[in-house]
C-alpha positions as CSV (number, residue, x, y, z in Angstrom):
1,M,-8.0,-10.4,-11.3
2,E,-11.2,-11.0,-9.3
3,T,-14.1,-8.5,-9.5
4,L,-14.1,-6.0,-6.7
5,A,-17.3,-5.4,-4.7
6,T,-18.5,-1.8,-4.3
7,S,-21.3,-2.2,-1.8
8,G,-21.2,0.1,1.2
9,F,-19.7,3.1,-0.6
10,A,-21.3,5.6,-2.9
11,P,-19.9,5.1,-6.4
12,D,-19.2,8.9,-6.7
13,L,-17.3,9.2,-3.4
14,L,-14.2,10.4,-5.2
15,Q,-15.9,12.0,-8.1
16,G,-13.6,14.8,-9.5
17,K,-10.6,13.6,-7.5
18,V,-7.2,12.9,-9.0
19,A,-5.1,10.0,-7.7
20,L,-1.5,8.9,-8.2
21,V,-0.7,5.2,-7.3
22,A,2.9,4.0,-7.3
23,G,3.6,0.3,-7.7
24,A,0.3,-0.2,-9.4
25,S,1.0,-2.9,-11.9
26,S,-0.3,-5.8,-9.8
27,G,-1.5,-7.0,-6.5
28,I,-2.8,-4.7,-3.7
29,N,-1.8,-1.5,-5.4
30,L,-3.6,-2.4,-8.7
31,A,-6.6,-3.3,-6.7
32,I,-6.5,0.1,-4.9
33,A,-6.2,1.9,-8.2
34,R,-9.2,0.1,-9.5
35,R,-11.2,0.9,-6.4
36,L,-10.3,4.6,-6.6
37,A,-11.3,4.7,-10.2
38,A,-14.6,2.9,-9.5
39,A,-15.3,5.6,-6.9
40,G,-14.9,8.3,-9.5
41,A,-11.2,9.3,-9.4
42,R,-9.0,9.8,-12.4
43,V,-5.9,7.7,-11.8
44,A,-2.3,8.1,-12.7
45,M,-0.4,4.8,-12.3
46,L,3.3,4.1,-12.2
47,S,5.5,1.1,-11.9
48,R,9.0,0.0,-13.1
49,S,7.9,-2.2,-16.0
50,A,6.4,-0.4,-19.0
51,E,4.7,-3.6,-20.3
52,R,3.0,-4.4,-16.9
53,I,1.9,-0.9,-16.1
54,E,0.4,-0.4,-19.6
55,A,-1.6,-3.6,-19.2
56,A,-2.7,-2.5,-15.7
57,G,-3.7,0.9,-17.0
58,A,-5.7,-0.7,-19.8
59,L,-7.6,-2.8,-17.2
60,V,-8.6,0.3,-15.2
61,A,-9.4,2.3,-18.4
62,A,-11.7,-0.6,-19.6
63,E,-13.7,0.0,-16.4
64,G,-14.7,3.5,-17.6
65,Q,-12.3,6.0,-16.0
66,E,-9.5,8.2,-17.3
67,V,-6.1,6.7,-16.7
68,L,-2.5,7.7,-17.1
69,A,0.0,4.8,-17.0
70,R,3.7,5.5,-17.0
71,A,6.9,3.4,-16.3
72,A,9.0,4.9,-13.6
73,D,11.3,3.3,-11.0
74,V,10.5,4.8,-7.5
75,R,14.3,4.8,-6.8
76,D,14.6,7.5,-9.5
77,F,13.3,10.7,-8.0
78,D,13.3,12.6,-11.3
79,A,11.3,9.9,-13.0
80,V,8.7,9.8,-10.3
81,A,8.5,13.7,-10.3
82,A,8.0,13.7,-14.1
83,V,4.9,11.3,-13.7
84,A,3.5,13.4,-10.9
85,A,3.9,16.6,-12.9
86,E,2.3,15.0,-16.0
87,A,-0.6,13.7,-14.0
88,A,-1.2,17.2,-12.5
89,Q,-1.0,18.9,-15.8
90,R,-3.4,16.4,-17.4
91,F,-5.9,15.9,-14.6
92,G,-5.3,18.8,-12.2
93,P,-3.9,18.9,-8.6
94,L,-3.4,15.6,-6.9
95,D,-6.0,14.8,-4.3
96,I,-4.8,11.3,-3.4
97,V,-1.3,9.7,-3.5
98,V,-0.7,6.0,-2.7
99,S,2.9,4.9,-2.3
100,G,3.0,1.1,-2.5
101,A,6.0,0.0,-4.6
102,A,8.0,-2.7,-2.7
103,G,10.5,-5.4,-3.1
104,N,11.0,-8.4,-0.8
105,F,12.4,-11.9,-0.4
106,H,13.2,-14.3,2.4
107,A,16.8,-14.3,3.6
108,P,18.5,-15.2,6.9
109,A,20.4,-12.2,8.1
110,A,23.7,-14.1,8.3
111,H,23.4,-14.8,4.5
112,L,21.9,-11.5,3.4
113,S,24.3,-9.5,1.3
114,A,24.8,-5.8,1.9
115,N,23.5,-5.2,-1.6
116,G,20.4,-7.2,-0.9
117,F,19.6,-5.2,2.2
118,K,20.2,-2.0,0.4
119,T,18.0,-2.9,-2.6
120,V,15.0,-3.4,-0.4
121,I,15.7,-0.2,1.6
122,D,16.1,1.7,-1.7
123,I,12.8,0.4,-3.1
124,D,10.6,0.4,-0.1
125,L,11.9,3.2,2.1
126,I,13.7,5.7,-0.2
127,G,11.2,4.9,-3.0
128,N,8.4,5.8,-0.6
129,F,10.0,9.1,0.3
130,N,10.5,9.9,-3.4
131,V,6.9,9.3,-4.2
132,L,5.6,11.4,-1.4
133,R,8.1,14.2,-1.8
134,A,7.8,14.3,-5.6
135,S,4.1,14.7,-5.3
136,F,4.2,17.6,-2.8
137,E,4.4,20.4,-5.3
138,H,1.4,19.0,-7.2
139,L,-1.0,18.4,-4.2
140,R,-4.3,20.0,-3.6
141,K,-3.7,22.2,-0.6
142,P,-5.7,22.0,1.6
143,G,-7.4,18.6,1.1
144,A,-4.9,16.1,-0.2
145,S,-4.6,12.6,1.3
146,L,-1.4,10.6,1.0
147,F,-0.9,7.1,2.3
148,S,1.9,4.6,2.1
149,I,1.6,0.8,2.1
150,T,3.5,-0.6,5.1
151,A,3.3,-4.0,6.9
152,P,2.9,-5.6,10.3
153,G,6.6,-6.3,10.3
154,A,7.2,-2.6,10.8
155,E,6.4,-3.2,14.5
156,V,6.6,-7.0,14.9
157,P,10.0,-8.6,14.4
158,G,10.1,-11.7,12.3
159,L,12.5,-14.3,10.9
160,F,14.3,-13.7,7.6
161,Q,12.8,-10.3,7.1
162,V,15.3,-7.8,8.6
163,H,15.6,-5.9,5.4
164,A,11.9,-5.5,4.7
165,N,10.9,-4.9,8.3
166,A,13.6,-2.2,8.7
167,A,12.2,-0.5,5.6
168,K,8.6,-0.7,6.7
169,A,9.5,0.7,10.2
170,G,11.1,3.6,8.4
171,I,7.9,4.1,6.3
172,N,5.8,4.3,9.5
173,M,8.0,7.0,10.9
174,T,8.2,8.8,7.6
175,V,4.5,9.2,7.4
176,R,4.3,10.4,11.0
177,C,6.9,13.1,10.4
178,L,5.3,14.2,7.2
179,A,1.9,14.4,8.9
180,M,3.4,16.9,11.3
181,E,5.2,18.9,8.7
182,W,2.5,19.0,6.0
183,G,-0.5,19.1,8.2
184,P,-0.5,22.9,8.4
185,A,-0.9,22.9,4.6
186,G,-4.0,20.8,5.0
187,V,-2.3,17.6,3.7
188,R,-2.9,14.3,5.5
189,V,-0.3,11.6,5.5
190,N,-1.1,8.0,6.8
191,A,-0.1,4.4,6.2
192,L,-2.1,1.3,5.5
193,S,-0.8,-2.0,6.9
194,P,-2.2,-5.1,5.1
195,G,-1.9,-8.5,6.7
196,P,-2.1,-11.7,4.7
197,I,-4.1,-10.8,1.6
198,A,-5.2,-13.7,-0.7
199,N,-4.0,-14.0,-4.3
200,T,-1.0,-11.7,-3.9
201,P,2.6,-12.4,-4.8
202,G,3.7,-12.0,-1.2
203,M,1.3,-14.7,0.1
204,S,2.3,-17.1,-2.7
205,K,5.8,-16.9,-1.3
206,L,4.9,-16.9,2.4
207,A,2.5,-19.8,2.1
208,A,3.7,-21.9,-0.8
209,S,1.8,-25.1,0.4
210,P,-1.7,-25.7,1.7
211,E,-0.2,-26.9,5.0
212,R,1.7,-23.6,5.4
213,E,-1.4,-21.6,4.5
214,Q,-3.5,-23.4,7.2
215,A,-0.8,-22.9,9.8
216,L,-0.7,-19.1,9.0
217,K,-4.5,-18.8,9.2
218,A,-4.6,-20.7,12.5
219,R,-2.5,-18.0,14.1
220,L,-4.8,-15.1,13.0
221,P,-7.6,-14.0,15.4
222,L,-10.0,-13.9,12.4
223,R,-8.8,-17.3,11.0
224,R,-8.8,-16.2,7.4
225,Y,-6.8,-14.2,4.9
226,G,-8.1,-10.9,3.8
227,D,-9.1,-10.2,0.2
228,F,-8.8,-7.3,-2.1
229,D,-12.2,-5.9,-1.0
230,D,-11.0,-5.8,2.6
231,I,-7.9,-3.8,1.8
232,T,-9.4,-1.5,-0.9
233,N,-12.2,-0.6,1.4
234,A,-9.6,0.6,4.0
235,A,-7.8,2.4,1.2
236,L,-11.0,4.2,0.1
237,F,-11.5,5.3,3.7
238,L,-8.1,6.9,3.9
239,A,-8.4,8.4,0.4
240,S,-11.7,10.0,1.0
241,D,-13.2,12.7,3.3
242,L,-14.5,9.9,5.5
243,S,-11.1,10.2,7.2
244,R,-10.6,13.9,6.9
245,Y,-9.5,14.2,10.6
246,V,-7.2,11.3,10.4
247,T,-3.4,11.9,9.9
248,G,-0.2,10.4,11.1
249,T,-1.9,7.0,11.6
250,V,-1.0,3.5,10.6
251,L,-4.3,1.7,9.8
252,D,-3.9,-2.0,10.4
253,C,-6.0,-4.2,8.1
254,D,-4.5,-7.5,9.0
255,G,-7.1,-9.7,10.7
256,G,-5.4,-9.2,14.0
257,M,-2.0,-10.4,12.9
258,R,-0.2,-7.7,14.7
259,L,-1.7,-8.8,18.0
260,G,0.3,-12.0,18.1
261,D,-0.3,-15.8,17.9
262,A,-4.0,-16.5,18.4
263,S,-3.8,-20.2,17.6
264,A,-5.8,-22.7,19.6
265,D,-2.6,-23.9,21.4
266,A,-1.7,-20.3,22.3
267,L,-5.2,-19.6,23.6
268,S,-5.5,-22.7,25.7
269,P,-5.4,-22.0,29.4
270,P,-2.5,-23.6,31.3
271,A,-3.3,-27.0,32.9
272,R,-4.1,-26.8,36.6
273,G,-1.7,-28.8,38.7
């Protein structure tokens, strides 16, 4: 994985903090775990594959921070609760929880099986609730910051993504409801919505050819994919006291993707006749 930049943030921004990151074996969630650790947090990481999460944990540990890496399927509430309890026992109350486990694939709705739809709902939506709910007893109160990884599709409909978009829409409402319920305890709950982020499994599926990649970039107002620094900087903001008065919010980090098609053709004024 590429080296993450740390300019613009004090390296001790999260010194003494404890973080739990779900779905942290690869991609955006691993990058977030690395950034939180680089800012001083001790990090507990979980993902379904024991082999992959142990390798990811070793990567974070090699960068100089205490790490706990455990295999757990977010669909299994008791397994997630056990990791949260172990993390709190080892490191102390949880200051930061990142819920990012997800499953996805492209499928026309007319050919999508009921089981395929349910699988994505179970991982993305129910798994998200399991992570947040299982963490609650172990949070620092007041002061904890929780955020889920959502997607622009939570608000913008798209082809062949009814299962994923329905799950992400549910995540957005989940964090808003929990922000209201848990706010009096001093707990903040938000969501982070990445757009196209380079070098992630999702983008390798969405843009499998250079032509498709260029077409996607042409529709973005900023005309480029984001990178791991873009998304982890946003995550660090939500995790830290820099956002201490922010709750119930979906933070879009998507290059303007949610705004709609900003391609040259779309932006061209109509011909005068």
